[in-house]
Steps between C-alpha positions, in 0.01 A plus 500: 500500500211410269349850528518491881733701722638307797513721809660405832272521802542795733508778241143633485592833335693325225218250452243781472715692251542196278130415513402863437717488188272224373711192560381172648698407809578196711634561849763248604630423848869577517566497874731196481704647215534830689670316787802448274471843336324361194210627294294416194791569266717251689220245497440545128867433428486190717181384330641559153821317576350228720 
């Protein structure tokens, strides 16, 4: 999104790989969404439709 990769918190290896590839990142808390088996893709659909 706007040249930034949104990364859920709790995935340090994924975060490092994305940053090492040269991308800017923003780590987002997703603990509440995980409680109902959701993730960033679910949240993006909700945001786009909401």
